[in-house]
TORKOL-4160 file (C-alpha; in steps of 0.2 Angstrom, whole numbers, padded with zeros to 4 digits, m for minus):
64
<pt num="1" X="0256" Y="0078" Z="m0594"/>
<pt num="2" X="0253" Y="0070" Z="m0576"/>
<pt num="3" X="0251" Y="0081" Z="m0561"/>
<pt num="4" X="0268" Y="0078" Z="m0553"/>
<pt num="5" X="0272" Y="0085" Z="m0536"/>
<pt num="6" X="0281" Y="0102" Z="m0537"/>
<pt num="7" X="0295" Y="0107" Z="m0524"/>
<pt num="8" X="0310" Y="0117" Z="m0522"/>
<pt num="9" X="0326" Y="0119" Z="m0512"/>
<pt num="10" X="0330" Y="0133" Z="m0500"/>
<pt num="11" X="0346" Y="0139" Z="m0493"/>
<pt num="12" X="0354" Y="0156" Z="m0488"/>
<pt num="13" X="0356" Y="0160" Z="m0506"/>
<pt num="14" X="0337" Y="0164" Z="m0508"/>
<pt num="15" X="0338" Y="0178" Z="m0495"/>
<pt num="16" X="0322" Y="0183" Z="m0486"/>
<pt num="17" X="0307" Y="0170" Z="m0489"/>
<pt num="18" X="0289" Y="0172" Z="m0488"/>
<pt num="19" X="0285" Y="0155" Z="m0480"/>
<pt num="20" X="0266" Y="0156" Z="m0482"/>
<pt num="21" X="0267" Y="0159" Z="m0501"/>
<pt num="22" X="0280" Y="0145" Z="m0502"/>
<pt num="23" X="0268" Y="0133" Z="m0493"/>
<pt num="24" X="0254" Y="0138" Z="m0504"/>
<pt num="25" X="0263" Y="0135" Z="m0520"/>
<pt num="26" X="0274" Y="0120" Z="m0517"/>
<pt num="27" X="0270" Y="0102" Z="m0512"/>
<pt num="28" X="0287" Y="0100" Z="m0503"/>
<pt num="29" X="0303" Y="0110" Z="m0499"/>
<pt num="30" X="0321" Y="0103" Z="m0496"/>
<pt num="31" X="0331" Y="0114" Z="m0484"/>
<pt num="32" X="0350" Y="0115" Z="m0485"/>
<pt num="33" X="0357" Y="0110" Z="m0468"/>
<pt num="34" X="0376" Y="0108" Z="m0471"/>
<pt num="35" X="0389" Y="0109" Z="m0485"/>
<pt num="36" X="0404" Y="0096" Z="m0484"/>
<pt num="37" X="0413" Y="0096" Z="m0467"/>
<pt num="38" X="0412" Y="0110" Z="m0455"/>
<pt num="39" X="0399" Y="0121" Z="m0463"/>
<pt num="40" X="0381" Y="0124" Z="m0457"/>
<pt num="41" X="0369" Y="0135" Z="m0468"/>
<pt num="42" X="0366" Y="0150" Z="m0456"/>
<pt num="43" X="0348" Y="0151" Z="m0461"/>
<pt num="44" X="0344" Y="0132" Z="m0459"/>
<pt num="45" X="0335" Y="0134" Z="m0442"/>
<pt num="46" X="0325" Y="0149" Z="m0448"/>
<pt num="47" X="0320" Y="0141" Z="m0464"/>
<pt num="48" X="0316" Y="0124" Z="m0456"/>
<pt num="49" X="0305" Y="0132" Z="m0443"/>
<pt num="50" X="0296" Y="0143" Z="m0456"/>
<pt num="51" X="0291" Y="0127" Z="m0465"/>
<pt num="52" X="0283" Y="0119" Z="m0450"/>
<pt num="53" X="0267" Y="0109" Z="m0455"/>
<pt num="54" X="0273" Y="0108" Z="m0473"/>
<pt num="55" X="0281" Y="0093" Z="m0482"/>
<pt num="56" X="0300" Y="0097" Z="m0479"/>
<pt num="57" X="0316" Y="0088" Z="m0479"/>
<pt num="58" X="0334" Y="0093" Z="m0475"/>
<pt num="59" X="0349" Y="0090" Z="m0487"/>
<pt num="60" X="0368" Y="0090" Z="m0485"/>
<pt num="61" X="0379" Y="0095" Z="m0500"/>
<pt num="62" X="0395" Y="0085" Z="m0499"/>
<pt num="63" X="0410" Y="0087" Z="m0510"/>
<pt num="64" X="0418" Y="0070" Z="m0515"/>
């Protein structure tokens, strides 16, 4: 098996996070920003700031 990058997603549902451990054990993290229309994940800013310096991306979950 090849060495593929390992990453995870992060939202309010994960609770309190150890960002140093997350940075050490992942190649990237996607952080939930919004869900459909009118909802912003209440932990987005905290999670986003906690991952400064790490490969990170934001995602929006949308209902069709």
